[in-house]
C-alpha positions as CSV (number, residue, x, y, z in Angstrom):
1,X,44.8,-92.5,-29.0
2,X,43.6,-88.9,-28.7
3,X,39.9,-88.3,-29.4
4,X,38.9,-85.2,-31.4
5,X,35.5,-84.0,-30.2
6,X,33.1,-81.4,-31.4
7,X,33.8,-78.4,-29.2
8,X,31.3,-76.1,-27.5
9,X,30.0,-73.9,-30.3
10,X,27.7,-71.4,-28.6
11,X,25.1,-71.2,-26.0
12,X,22.3,-71.7,-28.5
13,X,24.0,-74.2,-30.8
14,X,24.2,-77.9,-29.9
15,X,25.0,-79.5,-33.2
16,X,26.6,-78.9,-36.6
17,X,27.4,-80.6,-39.9
18,X,30.7,-81.8,-41.2
19,X,31.3,-79.4,-44.0
20,X,34.9,-80.6,-45.0
21,X,37.8,-82.6,-43.7
22,X,41.0,-80.6,-43.9
23,X,43.2,-83.6,-43.3
24,X,43.3,-87.2,-44.3
25,X,44.1,-90.5,-42.5
26,X,47.8,-90.9,-42.1
27,X,48.5,-87.2,-42.2
28,X,50.9,-85.6,-39.7
29,X,49.3,-82.7,-37.8
30,X,50.6,-80.3,-35.2
31,X,48.9,-78.8,-32.2
32,X,46.8,-75.9,-33.5
33,X,46.4,-77.2,-37.1
34,X,42.9,-77.1,-38.4
35,X,41.5,-80.5,-39.1
36,X,37.8,-80.1,-39.9
37,X,35.3,-77.4,-40.8
38,X,31.9,-77.5,-39.2
39,X,28.9,-75.8,-40.6
40,X,26.5,-74.4,-37.9
41,X,23.3,-72.5,-38.0
42,X,25.2,-69.2,-38.1
43,X,28.8,-69.6,-39.2
44,X,31.4,-72.1,-40.2
45,X,33.7,-73.2,-37.4
46,X,37.2,-74.7,-37.9
47,X,38.2,-77.3,-35.3
48,X,41.9,-77.5,-34.5
49,X,44.1,-80.4,-33.2
50,X,45.0,-80.1,-29.5
51,X,48.0,-82.5,-29.8
52,X,50.7,-83.4,-32.2
53,X,50.3,-86.8,-34.0
54,X,49.0,-88.6,-37.0
55,X,45.4,-88.8,-38.1
56,X,44.4,-92.4,-37.2
57,X,40.7,-92.4,-38.2
58,X,38.0,-90.1,-39.4
59,X,34.7,-91.3,-37.8
60,X,32.3,-89.0,-39.7
61,X,31.8,-88.1,-43.3
62,X,31.0,-84.7,-44.9
63,X,27.3,-84.1,-44.6
64,X,27.0,-86.0,-41.3
65,X,25.3,-84.1,-38.4
66,X,27.3,-84.1,-35.2
67,X,26.6,-83.0,-31.7
68,X,28.7,-81.0,-29.2
69,X,31.0,-83.5,-27.4
70,X,30.7,-86.2,-30.0
71,X,34.0,-87.9,-31.1
72,X,34.6,-87.3,-34.8
73,X,38.2,-88.4,-35.3
74,X,41.2,-89.9,-33.5
75,X,44.9,-89.0,-33.5
76,X,47.8,-91.3,-32.8
77,X,50.2,-89.2,-30.8
78,X,52.9,-91.9,-30.8
79,X,53.0,-92.4,-34.5
80,X,55.6,-89.6,-35.1
81,X,58.0,-91.1,-32.5
82,X,57.7,-94.6,-34.0
83,X,58.5,-93.2,-37.5
84,X,61.4,-91.1,-36.4
85,X,63.6,-93.8,-35.0
86,X,64.5,-95.6,-31.8
87,X,66.3,-98.6,-33.4
88,X,65.1,-101.2,-35.9
89,X,64.6,-103.8,-33.3
90,X,62.5,-101.5,-31.2
91,X,60.4,-100.6,-34.2
92,X,60.0,-104.2,-35.2
93,X,59.0,-105.2,-31.7
94,X,56.5,-102.4,-31.5
95,X,55.2,-103.3,-34.9
96,X,54.8,-107.0,-34.0
97,X,53.2,-106.1,-30.7
98,X,50.8,-103.6,-32.3
99,X,50.0,-106.0,-35.2
100,X,49.1,-108.8,-32.7
101,X,47.0,-106.3,-30.6
102,X,45.3,-105.1,-33.7
103,X,44.5,-108.6,-34.8
104,X,43.1,-109.4,-31.4
105,X,41.1,-106.2,-31.4
106,X,39.9,-106.9,-35.0
107,X,38.8,-110.4,-34.0
108,X,37.1,-109.1,-31.0
109,X,35.4,-106.4,-33.0
110,X,34.2,-108.8,-35.6
111,X,32.8,-111.2,-32.9
112,X,31.2,-108.3,-31.0
113,X,29.8,-106.7,-34.2
114,X,28.4,-110.0,-35.5
115,X,26.8,-110.7,-32.2
116,X,25.4,-107.2,-32.0
117,X,24.2,-107.5,-35.6
118,X,22.4,-110.8,-34.9
119,X,20.8,-109.5,-31.7
120,X,19.8,-106.3,-33.4
121,X,18.4,-108.2,-36.4
122,X,16.5,-110.6,-34.1
123,X,15.1,-107.9,-31.9
124,X,14.4,-104.9,-34.2
125,X,15.2,-106.1,-37.7
126,X,17.3,-102.9,-37.9
127,X,20.5,-103.3,-40.0
128,X,23.9,-102.0,-38.8
129,X,24.9,-99.0,-41.0
130,X,27.2,-96.0,-40.9
131,X,25.6,-92.6,-40.2
132,X,26.4,-91.5,-43.7
133,X,24.7,-94.6,-45.1
134,X,21.5,-94.0,-43.0
135,X,21.4,-90.4,-44.2
136,X,21.8,-91.3,-47.8
137,X,19.2,-94.1,-47.5
138,X,16.7,-91.5,-46.2
139,X,17.5,-89.1,-49.0
140,X,17.1,-91.8,-51.7
141,X,14.2,-93.6,-50.1
142,X,16.1,-96.9,-49.7
143,X,15.1,-99.6,-47.3
144,X,18.3,-100.5,-45.5
145,X,17.0,-104.0,-44.7
146,X,17.0,-104.7,-48.5
147,X,20.6,-103.5,-49.0
148,X,23.3,-106.1,-49.2
149,X,26.5,-105.2,-47.3
150,X,29.9,-105.6,-48.9
151,X,31.6,-105.1,-45.5
152,X,32.7,-108.5,-44.0
153,X,31.3,-107.2,-40.7
154,X,27.9,-106.8,-42.2
155,X,27.9,-103.0,-41.9
156,X,26.0,-101.2,-44.6
157,X,28.0,-98.3,-46.1
158,X,27.2,-95.4,-48.4
159,X,28.5,-97.2,-51.5
160,X,26.2,-100.2,-50.7
161,X,23.2,-97.8,-50.6
162,X,24.2,-96.1,-53.9
163,X,24.6,-99.5,-55.6
164,X,21.3,-100.7,-54.3
165,X,19.5,-97.5,-55.5
166,X,21.2,-97.7,-58.9
167,X,20.2,-101.3,-59.3
168,X,16.6,-100.6,-58.3
169,X,16.4,-97.8,-60.9
170,X,17.8,-100.2,-63.5
171,X,15.3,-102.9,-62.6
172,X,12.4,-100.4,-62.8
173,X,13.5,-99.2,-66.2
174,X,13.4,-102.8,-67.5
175,X,9.9,-103.4,-66.2
176,X,6.6,-101.8,-67.4
177,X,5.1,-99.6,-64.8
178,X,1.9,-100.8,-63.2
179,X,-1.1,-98.5,-62.8
180,X,-0.2,-98.0,-59.1
181,X,3.4,-97.1,-59.9
182,X,2.3,-94.7,-62.5
183,X,-0.1,-93.0,-60.1
184,X,2.6,-92.8,-57.5
185,X,5.1,-91.3,-60.0
186,X,2.5,-88.8,-61.2
187,X,1.8,-87.8,-57.6
188,X,5.5,-87.4,-56.9
189,X,5.9,-85.3,-60.1
190,X,2.9,-83.2,-59.2
191,X,4.2,-82.7,-55.7
192,X,7.6,-81.4,-56.9
193,X,6.1,-79.4,-59.8
194,X,9.1,-80.4,-61.9
195,X,8.6,-82.2,-65.3
196,X,11.1,-85.0,-65.7
197,X,11.6,-84.2,-69.4
198,X,13.1,-80.8,-68.6
199,X,16.7,-80.2,-67.3
200,X,16.7,-79.6,-63.6
201,X,19.2,-79.5,-60.8
202,X,18.4,-80.6,-57.3
203,X,20.7,-78.8,-54.7
204,X,20.6,-79.7,-51.0
205,X,20.1,-76.6,-48.8
206,X,23.0,-75.8,-46.5
207,X,22.4,-75.9,-42.8
208,X,22.6,-72.1,-42.6
209,X,20.1,-71.7,-45.5
210,X,17.7,-74.1,-43.8
211,X,18.0,-72.1,-40.5
212,X,17.5,-68.8,-42.3
213,X,14.3,-70.2,-44.0
214,X,13.0,-71.7,-40.7
215,X,13.6,-68.5,-38.7
216,X,12.1,-66.1,-41.3
217,X,8.9,-68.2,-41.4
218,X,8.8,-68.4,-37.6
219,X,9.0,-64.6,-37.3
220,X,6.1,-64.2,-39.6
221,X,4.1,-66.8,-37.7
222,X,4.9,-65.5,-34.2
223,X,5.3,-61.7,-34.5
224,X,2.6,-59.2,-35.4
225,X,4.9,-57.6,-38.0
226,X,4.0,-54.4,-39.8
227,X,6.1,-52.0,-42.0
228,X,5.9,-48.2,-42.3
229,X,7.7,-46.1,-44.9
230,X,9.2,-42.7,-45.3
231,X,11.7,-41.0,-47.5
232,X,14.9,-39.1,-46.8
233,X,16.5,-36.2,-48.7
234,X,20.2,-37.2,-48.8
235,X,21.4,-33.7,-50.0
236,X,23.0,-32.7,-46.7
237,X,24.7,-36.0,-46.1
238,X,26.1,-36.1,-49.7
239,X,27.4,-32.6,-49.2
240,X,29.2,-33.5,-46.0
241,X,30.7,-36.6,-47.7
242,X,31.8,-34.6,-50.7
243,X,33.5,-32.0,-48.6
244,X,35.0,-34.3,-45.9
245,X,35.7,-37.6,-47.7
246,X,39.4,-37.0,-48.6
247,X,40.4,-35.5,-45.2
248,X,38.3,-38.2,-43.4
249,X,40.1,-41.0,-45.3
250,X,43.5,-39.4,-44.7
251,X,42.9,-39.1,-40.9
252,X,41.1,-42.3,-40.3
253,X,42.3,-44.7,-43.0
254,X,38.7,-45.6,-43.8
255,X,36.1,-44.1,-46.1
256,X,33.2,-42.0,-44.8
257,X,30.2,-44.1,-45.9
258,X,26.4,-43.8,-45.5
259,X,26.2,-46.5,-42.8
260,X,27.8,-44.5,-40.0
261,X,25.2,-41.8,-40.5
262,X,22.3,-44.3,-40.4
263,X,23.8,-46.1,-37.4
264,X,24.1,-42.8,-35.5
265,X,20.5,-41.8,-36.5
266,X,19.1,-45.2,-35.4
267,X,20.9,-44.8,-32.0
268,X,19.4,-41.3,-31.6
269,X,15.9,-42.5,-32.4
270,X,16.2,-45.6,-30.2
271,X,17.1,-43.4,-27.2
272,X,13.8,-41.5,-27.8
273,X,11.7,-44.6,-28.5
274,X,13.2,-47.4,-26.3
275,X,10.5,-50.0,-27.1
276,X,12.2,-50.4,-30.5
277,X,15.3,-51.5,-28.6
278,X,13.7,-54.3,-26.8
279,X,12.5,-57.9,-27.0
280,X,9.6,-59.9,-25.6
281,X,10.3,-62.6,-23.0
282,X,7.1,-64.4,-22.0
283,X,4.8,-61.7,-20.6
284,X,7.6,-59.2,-20.0
285,X,9.3,-56.6,-22.2
286,X,13.1,-56.5,-21.9
287,X,14.2,-52.9,-22.5
288,X,17.8,-52.8,-23.4
289,X,19.9,-49.8,-22.3
290,X,22.7,-50.5,-24.7
291,X,22.9,-50.2,-28.4
292,X,24.5,-53.1,-30.3
293,X,23.5,-52.5,-33.9
294,X,23.3,-55.4,-36.4
295,X,24.4,-54.7,-39.9
296,X,23.0,-57.2,-42.5
297,X,25.6,-58.4,-44.9
298,X,25.0,-60.7,-47.9
299,X,27.3,-63.7,-48.1
300,X,27.5,-66.7,-50.5
301,X,25.9,-69.0,-47.9
302,X,23.2,-66.6,-47.0
303,X,22.5,-63.3,-45.2
304,X,24.4,-62.8,-41.9
305,X,24.1,-60.0,-39.4
306,X,27.3,-59.1,-37.6
307,X,27.0,-56.7,-34.7
308,X,28.6,-53.3,-34.1
309,X,28.9,-53.2,-30.3
310,X,28.2,-50.1,-28.2
311,X,27.4,-48.0,-31.3
312,X,26.4,-45.0,-29.1
313,X,29.9,-44.7,-27.8
314,X,31.7,-44.9,-31.2
315,X,32.7,-42.1,-33.5
316,X,31.9,-42.1,-37.2
317,X,35.3,-43.4,-38.0
318,X,35.1,-46.2,-35.4
319,X,31.7,-47.3,-36.8
320,X,33.1,-47.4,-40.3
321,X,36.2,-49.3,-39.2
322,X,34.0,-51.8,-37.4
323,X,31.8,-52.3,-40.4
324,X,34.8,-52.7,-42.7
325,X,36.4,-55.3,-40.4
326,X,33.1,-57.3,-40.1
327,X,32.6,-57.2,-43.9
328,X,36.1,-58.6,-44.5
329,X,35.4,-61.4,-42.0
330,X,32.2,-62.3,-43.9
331,X,34.0,-62.4,-47.2
332,X,36.9,-64.4,-45.9
333,X,34.6,-66.7,-43.8
334,X,36.3,-65.8,-40.6
335,X,33.2,-64.5,-38.9
336,X,32.9,-65.9,-35.3
337,X,29.7,-66.7,-33.5
338,X,30.5,-63.9,-31.0
339,X,30.4,-61.4,-34.0
340,X,26.7,-62.4,-34.5
341,X,25.3,-62.5,-31.0
342,X,23.5,-60.0,-29.0
343,X,22.2,-57.4,-31.5
344,X,19.4,-55.1,-30.3
345,X,18.3,-53.6,-33.6
346,X,19.2,-54.3,-37.3
347,X,19.9,-52.2,-40.4
348,X,19.8,-53.7,-43.8
349,X,20.7,-52.0,-47.1
350,X,19.0,-53.4,-50.1
351,X,20.0,-50.3,-52.0
352,X,23.5,-51.7,-52.8
353,X,21.7,-54.3,-55.0
354,X,19.4,-51.7,-56.6
355,X,16.3,-52.1,-54.4
356,X,14.0,-49.1,-54.5
357,X,11.5,-50.3,-52.0
358,X,11.1,-53.4,-49.8
359,X,9.7,-54.6,-46.5
360,X,12.5,-56.1,-44.3
361,X,11.7,-59.1,-42.1
362,X,12.5,-58.9,-38.4
363,X,15.6,-60.4,-37.0
364,X,14.2,-62.2,-34.0
365,X,14.1,-61.7,-31.1
366,X,14.5,-58.0,-32.0
367,X,11.4,-56.0,-32.6
368,X,12.6,-53.5,-35.1
369,X,14.6,-53.4,-38.4
370,X,15.4,-50.5,-40.7
371,X,15.6,-51.0,-44.4
372,X,17.7,-48.6,-46.5
373,X,17.3,-48.4,-50.3
374,X,18.7,-47.0,-53.5
375,X,19.4,-43.3,-53.7
376,X,17.6,-41.9,-56.7
377,X,17.3,-38.4,-58.1
378,X,13.6,-37.3,-58.1
379,X,11.8,-33.9,-58.6
380,X,10.8,-32.6,-55.1
381,X,8.5,-29.7,-54.4
382,X,10.5,-27.2,-52.3
383,X,7.5,-24.9,-51.8
384,X,4.4,-23.8,-53.6
385,X,6.3,-22.6,-56.6
386,X,9.7,-24.3,-56.7
387,X,10.8,-27.8,-57.8
388,X,14.3,-29.3,-57.4
389,X,15.9,-32.5,-58.3
390,X,17.1,-34.1,-55.0
391,X,18.9,-37.4,-54.1
392,X,16.1,-39.3,-52.3
393,X,16.0,-42.6,-50.5
394,X,13.0,-44.6,-49.4
395,X,13.4,-46.0,-45.9
396,X,11.3,-48.7,-44.2
397,X,10.8,-49.8,-40.6
398,X,9.4,-53.2,-39.9
399,X,8.3,-53.6,-36.3
400,X,6.6,-56.0,-33.9
401,X,3.1,-54.5,-33.3
402,X,2.8,-56.6,-30.1
403,X,4.8,-54.0,-28.1
404,X,5.3,-51.2,-30.6
405,X,2.3,-49.1,-31.5
406,X,1.8,-47.7,-35.0
407,X,2.1,-44.1,-33.9
408,X,5.4,-44.9,-32.1
409,X,6.8,-46.7,-35.2
410,X,5.9,-43.8,-37.5
411,X,7.4,-41.3,-35.1
412,X,10.6,-43.3,-34.8
413,X,11.0,-43.3,-38.6
414,X,10.2,-39.6,-38.8
415,X,12.9,-39.0,-36.1
416,X,15.5,-40.9,-38.2
417,X,14.5,-38.8,-41.3
418,X,15.0,-35.6,-39.3
419,X,18.4,-36.6,-38.0
420,X,19.6,-37.7,-41.5
421,X,18.4,-34.5,-43.1
422,X,20.2,-32.5,-40.4
423,X,23.5,-34.5,-40.0
424,X,25.1,-32.0,-37.6
425,X,22.4,-33.0,-35.1
426,X,23.8,-36.5,-35.1
427,X,26.8,-35.3,-33.1
428,X,24.4,-34.3,-30.3
429,X,21.5,-36.8,-30.6
430,X,23.3,-39.9,-32.0
């Protein structure tokens, strides 16, 4: 038997969740075929078979948490040969031999399991149960020692837990609630702030959503985060895009968007204010002399931040192609962990959703994030006497005040404003 193990995912990721099995027991697979999809803190990873054969056993169920190196399935690499021929007698002999061996293994397994079960019951009173059953029991608040196993080996499975939970609910419905039970129920209802007589839906958070929630809270607890604001007159950029968009598309096979201008402006400002392109490590500041800019992209499972590498060395067209490629990966769920690692500064654009003003949260361990917003026509005073309608955008910089002073952050944002309002300077400064 060939064991299928959870592969190395990334340096910072040691476990994942079985999101979906792409094969079933008895199915023929070839080397390279995807057999399972794992959900990690950052992206979904598809694990492929390393050998030809037939799926013999799936050891984990969807929703189970698995660690790197853990065996999650087995493949019978000889099954295809047995099915393809070799003589009826040979097949029969193999079948009889395997049947005998399986019976012996089954008998040994039953004896071992029952012995282990008795020992475990005697020593710890802890029932034998599948990982999925234990997980479900925790979610439903079921005591596994009270669950009757239907498995002849005495192993509690998910269906046993469900049956026990359903029976318990039915029994409670038939009995009048005591004062203690009513109090407990009221406390539970108050805790969830959900009235039971109203339609509700309880949806389990995905691993990625849990990670996003955890890290955003951690940032606000560990960083001295502040936000400063400014506004940009987008007239000059709009003029360039209007004049150059057709020729740019024809020459580069990609549209000239706003993000390449903002990426170039951020790089130019980071070169002048290097503390915004840093991170804190203990009592040291790690100043990064490279410019890998993260571009926040909204996905169905949650926000992800793929990285445009070496943005200072890329042309406008190369930046736009990188962003287009990464966006396609996000939508098709083909983003890799490498696409998300190592960013030095992040840009997020709430304007595509209609946001006029917001305060972005830092993408740790980075110490700066720039927020773009909706372009809106507003009357602007040109001088003491003239007013003009201009396409204006509010921009926001959230920064870690532990290493970035307020004056430095304000100056950084002003520099971005200057570069965007004079786009030709981006060729020199960006």
